[in-house]
Structures are given as structure tokens and as C-alpha cells.
DOBA-480850 format. One record per residue (C-alpha): residue in one letter; x, y, z. Coordinates in steps of 0.001 Angstrom, whole numbers, plus 500000, padded with zeros to 6 digits. Example, Ala and Ser with C-alpha at 12.3 -4.5 7.8 and 13.67 -1.06 7.14 Angstrom:
// DOBA-480850
A512300495500507800
S513670498940507140
// end
This chain:
// DOBA-480850
M193425696546654781
K196818696824656451
I197883699661654127
R194630701534654785
L195069701236658553
L198702702341658319
F197783705331656145
L195006706275658567
F197427706025661500
V200091708237659844
L197534710840658726
S195918710958662174
S199321711240663884
I200290714187661677
L196960715839662463
I197455715285666216
I200984716734666080
G199802719744664056
L196900720398666397
T199218720037669390
F201660722650668099
F198772724917667112
Y197298724565670591
I200671725228672266
E201104728450670278
Y197473729474670759
D197496728781674507
K200817730568674930
N199530733670673092
R196269733573675031
H198139733431678332
L200567736179677249
E197612738416676314
K196059737783679725
V199356738500681501
T199743741729679497
K196207742808680353
D196687741957684053
Y199968743824684407
V198780746861682425
K195851746955684850
A198275746562687781
Y200445749353686375
N197405751654686003
T196302750834689566
V199729751694690983
Y199851754817688751
N196471756020690115
D197601755297693695
E200533757659693134
K198137760265691717
D195895760038694809
L198968760431697009
S200058763511695042
Y196692765171695890
V197304764591699612
I200840766007699357
L199591768979697287
K196989769893699926
N199523769679702755
F202123771781700920
L199685774524699887
D198244774778703396
L201644774786705091
G203672776963702732
N201190779786701913
I202550779353698386
Q199604781007696604
N200173784398698210
R203950784296697883
L203831783678694130
Y201404786563693544
N203346789449691890
F206563787686692920
D208360788902689801
K207692792547690752
L209407792266694148
P213026793379694717
K215570790584694276
N216535790528697964
M212833790138698869
Q212480787310696299
D215485785477697756
Y214115785858701273
I210657784512700329
R212245781559698503
E214407780741701552
V211456781039703974
T209325778771701769
Y212084776148701547
N212642776154705330
E208907775739706004
L208476772858703549
Q211814771046704007
E210860768801706931
R207525767843705337
Y209316767136702040
N211867764877703767
N209068762998705577
Y207325762271702275
K210459760784700690
F209715757387702242
L206547757285700108
G208688757424696944
I208424761164696240
R211370762278694103
Q210786765978693463
V208628768936694474
H209150771828692078
I207314775181692195
H207162777371689045
L206148780938688207
P203436781562685541
D206096782103682829
N207563778610683527
T210525780000685495
S211724777792688360
F210779779339691728
L211992776535694020
R213256772968693636
M212865771230697009
H215290768531695805
L217839771110694530
P217133774449696291
Q220308776111695037
K219148775734691409
F216382778235690503
G215535780973688030
D215980778844684886
N213105778948682414
L211610775535681523
T209902776649678304
G210723774148675560
I212183771727678122
R209219770744680299
P206021770509678165
T203887769559681200
V204839772761683034
E204156774831679899
Y200762773127679455
V199611773737683033
N200704777404683101
K199140778046679692
N195845776155680079
K195579776400683889
K194658772733684065
E196387769890685893
I198205767138684004
D200194764004684789
S202792762230682648
F206210760599682620
E208721763275681601
E212478763916681704
G213518767112683475
R216669769162684012
V217748766970686955
Q216072763611686401
Y213003761951684900
G209892761142686877
L206183760425686987
R205074764027687241
F201797765409688570
V201629769126687784
Y198878771352689246
P198062775029688635
I198147777364691662
F195513780079692040
R195071782969694405
D191445784142694333
D190968782783690781
I194205784485689659
H196772782095688220
V200054782615690080
G202094779582689029
S202239775808689255
I203582773029691466
E204966769678690371
I205000766578692564
S206957763763690958
F207812760193691816
G210707758099690561
A210011754975688551
Y211094752927691578
A207989754123693432
L205942752204690823
I208385749328690568
S208560748723694341
K204765748506694536
L204662746043691636
I207333743952693388
N205643744049696805
E202021743669695692
Y202390741316692711
G205613739406693480
V207318740254690187
L210622741789689097
S210438745085687223
N212756747678685686
F212558750938683745
F214505751875680599
I214730755529679424
K215921756796676033
K219480758142676015
S218562760870673520
I216001762397675917
V218373762279678910
N221286763812676963
K219068766534675506
K217303767787678635
T219237767108681837
F221943769171683490
S225353767617682799
F225905766716686452
S222708764610686418
N224025762101683842
T225787760170686615
R222342758965687710
Y222175756626684690
I224054753529683537
S224089751752680187
S221675748872679584
Q221596745873677248
H219618748127674873
E222209750404673247
D219977753500672986
F218429753192676463
Y219726753964679953
L218948752278683280
D218389754311686449
K221361753531688730
E219225754035691854
I216666751450690633
V219395748955689716
D221018749225693161
K217696748834694959
L216653745858692818
K219921744103693641
E219282744761697307
V215675743512697142
S216284740413695003
K219666739455696554
K220700738506692997
D222057740377690012
Y218812739857688071
V219091743180686248
N222234742063684422
L221087738492683724
L220727738891679982
P218127736949677995
P219044735743674496
K219814738448671921
K216618737659670012
T214589738310673176
I216458741590673827
N215515742760670316
Q211876741726670879
I211758743676674157
R213172746776672471
E210741746565669533
I207779746451671937
G209325749179674132
I209610751686671262
G206211750728669933
V202709751761670990
T201015748679672432
P202073746778675588
A202868743093675033
S204435740070676733
I206985737506675566
Y207919734102676977
V211619733420677598
D211971729645677639
S215594729638678893
F214593731653681986
N211134730100682343
S209909733710682618
I207339736016681061
I208540739555680330
T205786742161679948
V206837745387678214
I204796748595678674
P205846751551676447
I205857754872678328
F204885758096676544
N204893761807677303
K201137762561677219
L201670765991675635
T204390765401673046
K203206761801672383
E206924760965672363
N208081757534673505
I210454758191676415
G211135754626677497
F209490751443678672
L208731749434681808
T209511745697682008
I207753743295684361
R209243739822684753
S206913737114686098
N207011733328686436
G206386731400683212
L205598728085684903
V202004728102683597
I203188728179679987
K205893725577680658
D203365723253682302
S200888723827679470
V203528722873676891
F204508719794678928
F200918718593679272
A200269719271675579
Y203207717034674702
V201985714383677158
I198525714457675569
M200035714392672080
F202203711328672747
G199377709711674729
S196967710292671845
I199393708861669310
F199987705843671537
T196234705348672038
L195664705713668309
A198340703118667632
L196739700774670138
I193286701239668568
V194664700653665087
Y196429697557666336
I193239696252667953
F191256696949664776
F193904695172662826
I193696692144665102
I189880692253665072
S189627692553661310
S191986689648660724
K191382687427663675
G187692686996664375
R188320684241666886
L190450686446669057
F187635688997669007
R185111686352670068
S187457685198672810
M187666688762674125
L183898689084673752
R183258685886675693
Y185019687141678797
S183810690752678611
S182572692258681897
E179519693626680061
E176372692053678625
V177267691843674926
F175265690184672069
I176463689633668482
L173464689168666106
D173178688732662384
L170950691037660379
D168023688578660753
G168122688668664566
N169804685304665155
L172431685180667903
I175983684630666651
D177762684971669984
C177454686618673391
S179418687238676557
L179222684801679473
K177705687617681546
A174853687981679017
S174005684251679047
K174201684121682815
K171909687167683123
L169236685520680949
G169656682117682686
Y170695680121679595
S173808678051678925
M176168679208676169
D175222676245673995
T171499677010674353
M172090680731673632
K173521679885670208
T170158678368669225
L168131681451670175
N167205684688668455
I166253688186669712
S162562687310670200
H163408684766672927
W164445687447675474
D162818690550673922
K159192689372673759
N158024692642672194
M160454692424669286
S159514690117666369
L162128688978663863
E160358690986661167
D160541694151663261
F164211693471663975
K165015693148660247
K163356696497659535
M165311698122662358
A168578696548661103
E168077698171657704
T168146701612659340
L171423701041661199
D174772702549660258
E178122702700662002
E176864705327664462
P175670703719667754
K171968703923668662
T170598703659672186
F167084702797673370
N165345701046676264
R163684697605676128
I162246694997678543
F164128691685678571
T162604688386679814
K164760685835681592
R164415682058681248
N162556681946684592
G160016684489683342
F161275687459685350
T161851690700683472
Y164286693579683816
D164716697013682219
A167550697103679701
E169337700049678077
I170642698799674698
S173369700388672576
I173693698832669076
N175706699514665932
L176882697755662789
F180201695962663005
D182430694136660534
I183852690702661422
D185861688920658771
G184162691018656089
K180652690190657337
K178197692808658690
V176881691950662152
I175057693838664883
Y176991694553668053
S174652695049671043
S175761696207674517
V173166695940677318
R172983697640680718
D170465696659683427
I168705699893684427
S165996698347686568
E167476699771689768
H167861703208688252
N164269703214687017
R163090701988690403
I164809704972692059
L163220707314689549
E159796705827690257
I160371706259693981
L161509709830693435
D158442710517691307
Y156380709161694152
E158160711311696709
R158523714314694424
N155423716105695688
K156916716133699190
Y159533718678698072
R157778720285695094
N156661723454696922
I160138723958698333
L161721723519694916
E159310725894693173
L158911728593695843
S162413728881697314
S164588731797696158
D167615729585696794
G168854726951694357
I167389723690695761
H168907720400694559
I168980716744695635
I171978714485695018
D172778710885695883
A175783709677697894
K177936709614694735
G177158713219693857
R174739712501690996
L171970715065690543
I168535713573691195
E166260716625691344
F166625720419691259
S164650723668691229
E164416726109688341
T166355728658690430
F169264726212690739
A169364725773686948
Q169211729555686410
N172013730155688926
L174285727765687011
G173136728997683578
Y171986725587682289
T168694724455680830
S166866721734682751
E167739719196680056
E171453720064680221
L171547719946684013
E170015716466684188
E173235715024682741
L175533716648685336
S176788715836688824
V178175717934691693
F181687717483690299
D180698719517687229
W179821722706689107
D181637722648692472
V185195723970691964
G185826724919695583
L186471721338696695
S188498718445695291
Y186902715193694084
D187751713354697307
D186648716300699458
I183250716369697728
L182639712662698352
S183780712977701967
K181735716142702479
T178612714539700967
E178953711508703212
N179364713689706333
L176462716008705408
I174094713077704989
K174941712116708558
K175054715630710035
P173468718836708613
D175825721783708057
T176221725152706355
F179439725984704513
E180821728157701696
T182284726994698381
K182577728122694741
H180331727059691846
R181058727257688136
R178396728385685643
K177986727012682158
D179858730049680734
G182866729260682947
S182411732133685411
I182943731355689101
F180757732689691917
D180694732299695711
V177834730302697267
Q176630729294700701
I175359725688700906
T172977724451703582
A172584720650703384
K170968717786705282
G170310714086704696
I166823712886703692
E165389709394703209
I163259708311700276
E161942704709700262
G164767703610702502
E167465705266700360
T169495708187701733
Y169978711373699677
L171378714848700282
Y168960717753700216
A170870721065699652
S170041724740699138
Q172417726991697201
R172568730743697945
D174574733170695755
I176747735254698134
S179091736760695517
V177598740252696015
L178097739908699770
K181682738726699205
N182379741679696909
K181004744048699543
E183248742459702152
K186185742891699791
E185275746548699190
I185038747146702941
N188432745492703458
N189938747660700706
I188400750790702219
N189746749834705647
K193149749177704095
K193184752580702369
Q191919754300705506
K194695752623707500
S197223753723704871
L196014757331705028
L196007757314708824
S199602756089708748
L200540759402707120
F199521761141710315
E201364758567712452
K204625759299710599
G204181762927709494
D204072766276711256
S200281766696711234
V198486765338714318
L195020763824713790
F192374764168716553
K188797762925716823
W186843764663719614
K183337764122720927
N180983767072720767
D180731767333724543
E181722769889727142
N185345768748727454
W185853767618723827
S186694764072724953
T189255762345722732
E188012759348720702
Y191152758994718584
V194552760670718288
S197609759781716190
S200646758629718153
N202787761554716941
V200807763804719330
K203706763277721744
N205989765236719398
L203546768158719408
L202191768326722973
G204496766045724965
Y201584763850726136
S201223760236724997
K198355758892722895
E197182756796725888
E196944759861728170
F194416761448725797
L192411758264725054
S191998757543728788
N190814761166729229
K193604761635731730
I194464764702729665
K191729766705727931
Y192633768695724849
A190737771748726089
T193203772062728990
C196110772274726520
I194777775435724831
H196426778659726069
E194140780617728369
D194504783729726186
D193053781849723189
F190567779424724785
K187526781733724519
K188291782417720854
V188662778690720028
K185503777799721956
S183559780549720187
E184673779249716768
V183561775712717689
E180157776915718982
S179639778947715807
S180304775912713613
V177909773774715685
N175135776386715526
N175571776782711769
K176017772997711270
K179170773529709223
E180840770511707647
F184294772127707768
F185922775077709474
K189411776445710014
H190480777964713319
S192527781119713283
P196022780254714607
Y196075779770718389
K198556778851721112
V198818775609723126
I200851774713726219
T202928771506726038
K203547769074728877
E206929770781729405
G205224774190729677
K206392775459726288
T204123777618724115
K203484776528720527
W201375778016717730
I198830775680716111
L196985775695712765
D193762773658713227
Y191592772330710339
T188400770616711531
V185767768473709770
T182465767698711499
E180806764257711576
K177016764149711936
N174691761455713262
S171548760194711524
Y169596763192712895
G171931765676711248
E173475766733714563
I177229767180714915
E178498764217716951
Y182266764371716402
F184990766788715358
I187881765415713265
G190793767812713103
Y194400767800712069
L196826770103713823
I199985771600712347
D202773773196714385
I203341776676712899
S205547778039715686
E208441778441713255
H206115780272710885
E205070782755713590
N208718783335714521
L209518783895710860
I206816786564710716
A208505788366713622
N211822788249711759
L210062789365708591
E208837792503710386
K212446793390711199
F213374792764707589
V210515794929706313
D211490797776708656
A214900797828706989
Q213361798421703519
E213573801794701731
N209982801314700508
I206899802260702522
I205233798921703400
I201848798513705099
L199431795681705930
S195812796622705273
N192384795087704805
G191794797519701946
E190988800475704182
K192390800431707709
I196139799892708261
S197068797138710732
Y200854797384710326
A203332799889708887
N207125799818708652
K209591802445709910
K209778804196706511
F206011804956706788
F206401806842710071
D209564808631708871
F207766809908705752
F204488811050707335
G205967812150710686
F203767810034712985
N205034808088715996
D202596805186715718
L199472803979713908
K197193805220716673
S198254808832716069
F197911808315712291
H194369806922712663
E193382809891714807
N193862812023711671
Y193139809623708796
N190987806527708277
C192903805396705195
I196255806110703568
C194338806921700390
E193282810216702040
R196930811307701633
F196838810810697831
L197114814186696039
E194564814867693293
N196553815067690069
E195316813731686737
K198670812120686039
F198361810001689184
F195820807687690779
H193664809256693521
I190317808491695225
G188563811106693132
K188883808735690158
I186746805997691768
G183209805689693158
G182553806461696795
S181771802872697877
K184685801223696038
K187953800294697754
W190985802063696308
I193146798901696444
D190627796899694363
Q190613799635691717
I194367800252691499
E194993796487691090
K192927796551687886
L195194799231686325
P198243798499684149
D201580798866685934
N202352802292684427
K199116803637685989
K199709802263689500
V201325805521690632
V200157807871693433
S201418811230694684
M201717812042698432
L202991814944700554
S205820814214703046
K206193815673706555
H208485818302704949
F205657819269702514
E207520817822699550
V205557816084696770
H206670812492696062
A205506809951693479
F205192806274694441
F204712803048692456
V202128800886694277
N202470797083694455
V199769794923696135
N200238791319697323
K197735789176699220
F199127787982702567
D196081785929703524
E192326785937702903
N191648789325704567
L195086790968704626
L197083792687701887
I200762793710701695
V201017797122700005
S204413798603699113
F205055802189697938
T208300802602695932
D209498806227695596
I209859807031691875
T209700810833692208
Q212791811605690133
T211783809166687405
M208272810665687170
I209626814228686935
E211786813259683983
Q209076811123682401
I206395813817682561
A208770816333681020
L209719814055678164
E206395812342677570
E204692815198675837
K207840816081673948
V208651812625672686
V205303811232671561
H203675814304669982
D204301815922666617
K205743819410667203
L203769821049664396
T200273819557664615
G200117818245668188
A199031814819666885
Y200774811675668087
N203906810708666195
R205617807473665168
E207383807269668533
Y203976807032670202
F202974804238667811
E206190802280668454
K205738802463672224
N202007801797672436
Y200849799590669555
K201042796392671666
L198947797997674421
L196453799261671826
L196134795790670299
Q195531794283673718
R192964796929674697
Y191070797175671388
E190967793450670564
K189833792445674049
D186196792915673023
G186390794187669461
L188581794778666397
L191474797158665685
A191293798947662324
L194134800998660801
A193572803658658104
F196092805725656088
L194888809317655400
D196778811136652596
I195918814774651726
D195362814922647960
Y197736817179645949
F199426818522649077
K202682819084647176
K200858821589644956
V199711823468648080
N203330823839649223
D204519824782645727
R201792827387645183
Y201236828888648635
G204494828096650394
H205386825832653298
D203924828193655928
I200458827844654422
G201108824103654020
D201841823888657752
E198575825723658538
V196698823237656334
L198247820339658263
I197293821939661608
K193710822589660409
F193535819005659021
V194431817540662443
E191885819836664164
T189224818651661695
I189980814956662316
D189912815521666104
K186570817317665775
Y184760814713663657
S186397811426664747
R185283809385667749
E186784809788671210
S188401806331671055
D190048807027667659
I193781807884667695
L195416810088665002
I199147809703664303
R201235811844661924
W203183809242659975
G205203811688657858
G204608814701655599
E200932814771654628
E200403811091655620
F198465810238658771
I197377806974660403
L194009806768662130
I193559803852664600
L189920802881665201
K188165800421667520
L185299798519665829
K182732795984666924
R181999794762663384
K184039794715660173
K181190796240658190
D181339799449660298
L184782800425658924
F183764801780655523
P180783803967656614
T182865805436659464
L185710806497657144
E183374807543654326
K181551809930656669
L184889811418657800
R186088811812654193
S182913813627653147
L183144816002656139
I186780816874655323
E185902818033651799
T183311820479653227
V185829822268655480
S187451825503654267
F191226825652654830
P193203828978655129
Q193752830548651652
V193567827107650034
G189831826619650421
N188513823066650192
I190813820023650041
T190179816282649694
C191699813207651272
S192374809640650050
M191936806843652590
G193136803210652627
A192175800968655534
T192393797417656832
I191720795357659984
H194454793745662086
K194336789948661949
E194875787716664981
N198603787089665720
E199594789239662720
N202692791474662834
I201441795079663131
Y203717796233660319
T202091793731657973
T198801795490658794
V200440798908658122
K201711797725654706
R198238796476653745
A196655799840654670
D199449801715652808
K198727799674649666
A195002800444650030
V195603804243650148
Y197892803900647126
D195021802160645280
A192640804979646325
K194981807603644836
A195471805517641695
Q191680805327641223
G191258809117641179
R191793810200644809
N189169811388647347
K188133807757647892
V187991805159650679
I189486801749649791
I189192798836652256
D191602795861651998
I190685793123654514
// end
């Protein structure tokens, strides 16, 4: 027996220890997975916040800098003009850029469509370098014309980059990048989640991409192939007041961090020596899928430490308890008297019976309850106090017993004849090797009496329980559940049978044990409504509102309570708080930035409902002066512009516009200064659809207007003719315009001409209004032409003919900048050479020079909506013609051959003399199957033509179709092979090789 108990103890202890260590590992991994999930979610939230902020910054920069129009045809402008535009753009955006730095912005970089740097706000002196192959995000946006965001290393430094395409009237003109340093994310994680964080970037990426002077931004880390950002390290030291970044974990942990960092999936590890959890999130370039580094988040590991501690406490407690139980069993099995002694003085009603129902022993409490002495009890059997149980019935019941306890209710009769309800728990027991029945009895008379009373009173509350939408429940002073409605059970997710076994302590997690008892006692005395949290069967927590009052049933006091689920309401409140928080954050941009936010009533004086405090910087008046209506905004508008502004407002009201933009207007400050304002206004409507408020943000563009004045002086100094036009009428012209045409001002010019296009000379080599329809604007048409066709001819005041290259740029929505560059001398030389260079002297057909210069343009034009086919035409036996009739006749045959091809080929077909009797015919097709019949028809027509002295000749043809992205000379070789095959197969044939 002793050996068996000892073996059982050792085996059980090993099992407990094993389960404990399994639980510790399981619970640690479960918690680490939760921490990883939480911080990945936190990282994504902070990431998306930065993305939302980049949209706000993008809108402000595009509106302020007029970037779209300045990038349009930027590469075609003279270098001095490009430098001036870049400088003007930087000066306009610099103050706004500096103001946004406090939000964590690291870079604003504007690019041209070919990925060339137009302007780095963070490094304005560095521009013109091409980022192709260096910045995949910039390449992607300029190629696909779609926005993208990703971590990426640049020429200066890495960053979280948000890159957006820039369009001008649906024309892609470039892209803009708004990037944030990793510290922008890290600082938010620190401030909002109370953690420590850092960012590690691969050395190989930094060394490969950045300018050499930028390497000083990085320092070595504990990971040999990763850098730390020096700026982040310095700021973390300042924030934490400790050198946490250099506090190295064990080498094993460092290796674990690196393995996760260069991997794919985020994960967390527990560092026992630091009592910390380190979460590692790998960072990838979204386009290249390349791992560029990783983010670490260090949080408190106290939960895991406590869990391990409590697991050990439970383990040792369990082993101790097991040892105690084994010891007791050992004592019981070997010392029956000691067991009986313990039984005698038990605080419970305990009976020990043999299998026939005779009493062996009982506790003093049991004998006292029945009213017998201990000596008398030893002479009795079960039938003396359980009148409904015969000894025969007891024997049958005993045969069904095993070591598992059984519980049932009986009625016991005392010596004095009184009865009481008894709940009996019995099981087989071994004492000194003899089977006996151990019976524990609990008096449940009082409990049953309460249930009977409740059954009696139940109908009083039945309608409330069944009809109420709230969860109705009744509990006693100790928190035990007495009655409940179906709604209450549904709210908690239990069945009625499951709920009957529970008390308030099982579902209320908003209050402590003592608080619940105290609260219950107070509520019975005084009704109240309060909020707490309940736990469902599945473990989920929800907010509830409890209304409770005391009730009396048969003299006993109970607590009647109704439970109302307010979790939806709480979530709504949380959403509203978040919205208010975001709104406050957005409004703070106006408090700190250059833009002034106004909210005006739609009344006669545009009374001010709200204005940002930075209005003082713009108008000189304080926020309070406007809100008290001491100063009305209408009185600040310059008298020259007031009617125009008022008219624009009235128009928007009449048309019920949701948004409108004022044309720039002037305001007068408190000091009497004049400033130019750009005003964007959104309308706010009431429930009837009427405009009730105007919400506008104002931007000071005085510098911009002054820059325009300086720009006019700059433009006047240009050698080009430069005009501003709406497409027809000229609104501005520079000095060169008046010098060329001989007019003093635009008024005198408009007295003679409505449009500059009326001065274009009609010449087929140049663009003129005779080439377009009467209702079409000449500027719209010339913009559609390739650059070599954007040339016009005009007569000067000295009656000299000049040729001009025309360049069109959009200044704003309704105004165009048109420049005329004098290329007279170049055109004279070009026209003279053009015919000479690209035509064959003998036949007049195009030559190889023409093919070399124009094949790319032909591919672009023909393959835009069709296919380009190339055919070799070789006159059969032409050498015999020369040998028999002489080269003069041979030349006449070649001339007649070209005339024949020109006569029978299509207008879009182009004939090129390739050499000797070989010609190339370039055709535009819609379908591949059209190639053979087209050439076959031409071949058959050639053999019907009579040539001088020679008579009829034939021609072999080999053709193919240009494949997408194929080198043109590969196409030529394929066609050459096809004509060779045609000659090899007997000549006078068409062979197609596709």
C-alpha cells in the first residue's frame, strides 16, 4: 500500500511539473502572439495616420505652389527659365515646408515625368539627377500614374514615402513625394502606447543608394549588417533619459531579433534578464519586395513574469496538496481509529454505514441533529431516520455504488417526529480493507422553503421577466441568482440550466468581490442606476447599465435588477470622442500653419462663428475681435474687390454649391497694409438643404502676386516672343512682341487683329489656321502636333519672313503661356537639306537616311491603332537588264518601277530605295491577314506594266510584321530572308514570314 501511494505521488508530481512547464511555454507564446498582433495593429494605425497627413500636406502644396502648371513642358523651357521657376517654387513652399516639420515630415521631393529631380525641399541645391534604378517608387508612380507608399532608401536618407502623380488637365506632368522619418512613427508609438522603439536599416542598401555625405546620418548597431539612425538614437536618449538604445540584450536574443528582422513575419520574444518583450516588425519595399530593415518595439514583460511566478506557485502548491492528500490517505488506510476520531468531530453531518444499511459510526453533529445519543445511534440503521428507505431497498442501491459520489434528496425524521429535507452525497469508501458507505448530509429545508416562497411569488414578476427587453434577474443578499428572464440568459450566452448554478460574481467583472457585496447591500436599501461590465459565457466583455431596487418576498429581502446592454452606445461615444480628437488635431494645423480657417454665418455681414487664432498674423485683428463681431470680415475686404467677392458668394448660394474658390482678392489689415488672399470655401447646409454657414480657409499670396510682377520684368528681358492668351485673345505680351510687330500696346494690336494666329503665313511647311476647322482654337490643335510640326511663319514690321517654334504652357485654368522662339535660320537650312538628304536622287523615293531618321516615329504612329508591316521588293533579273540594255535603260526601269508602286500602293504606304534594285515598302495594317492580299495585288499589277524597251518585268516580295518591343533591324532581316526565299522558289512570288 505504501509503495503504491509513493509511486502514485511521484507519477502525479512529474505530471504536474510537466503540465506546469507546458503551460508556462504555452501561455508565454500565447501572450507573445497577442503582443505581436497588438503592436502590428498599432504600427498600421500610426502608418495610416501618416498617410492621412500626407494627403493634407499634398493638397496644401499643390494649391499653394501651382506645381501642376510649372511642371508642364518644363523640360522644353530654356535653362535660365527652369532655374527661375525652381527658385520661385522653393521660395513659395519653404515656409509651409518648415511649418510641417514639427509633424515629423522629413522630405518633400518633386520629380519630372522621366524621374529627374525637379526640387528637393530638404536639399534645394541638389537637383537634376535621374532617380531611375535608384527610387523604384518614383519610377512606379511616373510609369503607372498611380500613387504608392512604402519604406524606401533614397539618395539623401531613407523614409516612409508617399508618392503621388501630378496631373494638369489629365496630362501627367510629374510626381511629388512626401516622406516621414522613422522617428515620426516611433514617437507616436512611444507617446500613444508607452513603449520604447527603434529602427534598424540594412547597411548594404544605405551604402548602395545614398550620396556619400549622407552616410554620417547613420551609426553602427549591435547587428553587424544593420545601421541605426543617429537622429533617432539621440532623440530616444533625450526622451527616455537613459541610454536604452545601447543596453544590449544577451547575444542569443540579438541573433533572434535579427532572424525575425530579416524574415517575413512579425514576431515577439521575451527577454527574461530585462523583464521586457521585444516585438520585431520586418520592413519591406512594397515594389521590390526587398527587406530594407526592421522596427523593434520594447514593452513591459511583467505579465509573462507574473504568469511564470503564479504557475510555479500553483505547481508547488499542487505538489504540496498532493503530498498532504497522500499522507492523509496513508493515515486513513492504516489507522481507522484516527479516521473515526476525525469523523466524530467533523463540522458536517456524516454517517458511515455498512452495505446492509447498519450504522457503523457518525459525527456528533449528525446524532445531535437526529436527537439521539451516540450510543443509541450505534444500534440504529438507515430505516430509523429515513422512513421511506427499507433495508432491502438500501442493499439494492448499495450494489449500484462505485467510488464516484452520488447525490440525491431525501426526507429525514428526527427522534421527536419532526422531519427535514436532506441533500445526501454518498460513495464507497475503504476502511482497514473493508468496503463501507460514506454519507454526507446537508439540511436543505430552508433552501427549499425559499424556493417554495419564490414559486408562490413568482407570478408577481412573471410578466416583467417575460415581456421586458432588458435582462431581468433577482439575487439574494449574498449575490446568488434566484430568478431570471430569458433575455438575461441570452445576454450572457448561457442556457437556463447553466445559469441556475451561477451567482453575480460569475458575470460581473466591473466590480471586486467586496464591492459587489457592499453594492448589493446598499441597493437593497436604496434603489440606484449604475454602469458596470458583464462577462458572457464565451469570455467576451460588454458594458451594461443596471437599475436595481430591493423587494420583499415572504419577509425575506432580495434585489430586483434589470440589465441593459449599452456596449453599442459606449462604442458610439468612443467613435464621437475619436472624431472630436481627429477634428481637434486637424484644426490645430490651422492654429499653427499659414492657412487661416473661418466659419461665417450666411447673413448680411457674414458674422464670424469660428476663426483660427493665427488670423492675427494675417489681418492683425485678434480671434476675440472677430468672435465678438467687433470686427466683421466683410469690412476687411478691399473696396475695389468687395463687389466681386460678394457676387461670387451670391452665385454659390443661388446655385447651392458645396464648394467654390474665389478669384484672388485684396484685404486691408489692421495696420492699413494691403494683402492678396486666396480663398477656398465649403458650404454647410441645414436640414432643409439651405446654405447656413460658409467654412473657408484663407492663404496669403501677396508674395506670389509680387513674384508675378517680377516675372513680367523677367519675361520682358527674353529674346522670345511671349504672350498670355485664353486661346484667342491676348491679355499680355512682352517687349519682344511689340518690337517684332511694330505696335505700341495691345489695344492698337487688337484694333487690327483679334488673334495672333491671323499673322500666321499660309505655307504648307508651317502650321497656319487654314489647316484647322473654323470653330477650333489654333492653340488646341498645335498642342496635338509633334514638336517638329509646332512651327509657324510670321511677317515682321520690316516685312521679313521669320519662322518660330511654338511652346504652350498652362498658367492657370483659363490662361496659357505661349512662347515663340525664332528658328528662321535653322528652318532655311533644314528645308534646303531635307529634300536632298532623305530622297533618292535617281527615283525620288525615300532613301535609307529617311528610314534611319523616321522609323521610330513610324512605329509609334502605325502601331498606335494598328500594325506595321515591312516588305522587301526585289526586281527579278535586273542585272540582266543592265547587262543587255545598259545602265541608262536600267535607271529608267527603276524610275518607272517607283512610279508604278506610287500609283498602285495606298496613300499611307511608304516606299524606300534600300539599294540597287531592292526596295522596302512600309505598310500600315489593321489585321495580319490583310498583308498577303495587299502585296499579291501589287505584284500582279507590276507584271502587267510595260517598261521602256524592256517590256514586262516581275518582282519578288518578302514581308513580315514588326513585333512589340522588337528591334526594327530584326524585322528588316526577317523580311530580307523572306524575299530571298521567294527568289529561291522561282521568283515573282510573295512570301510572308511572321
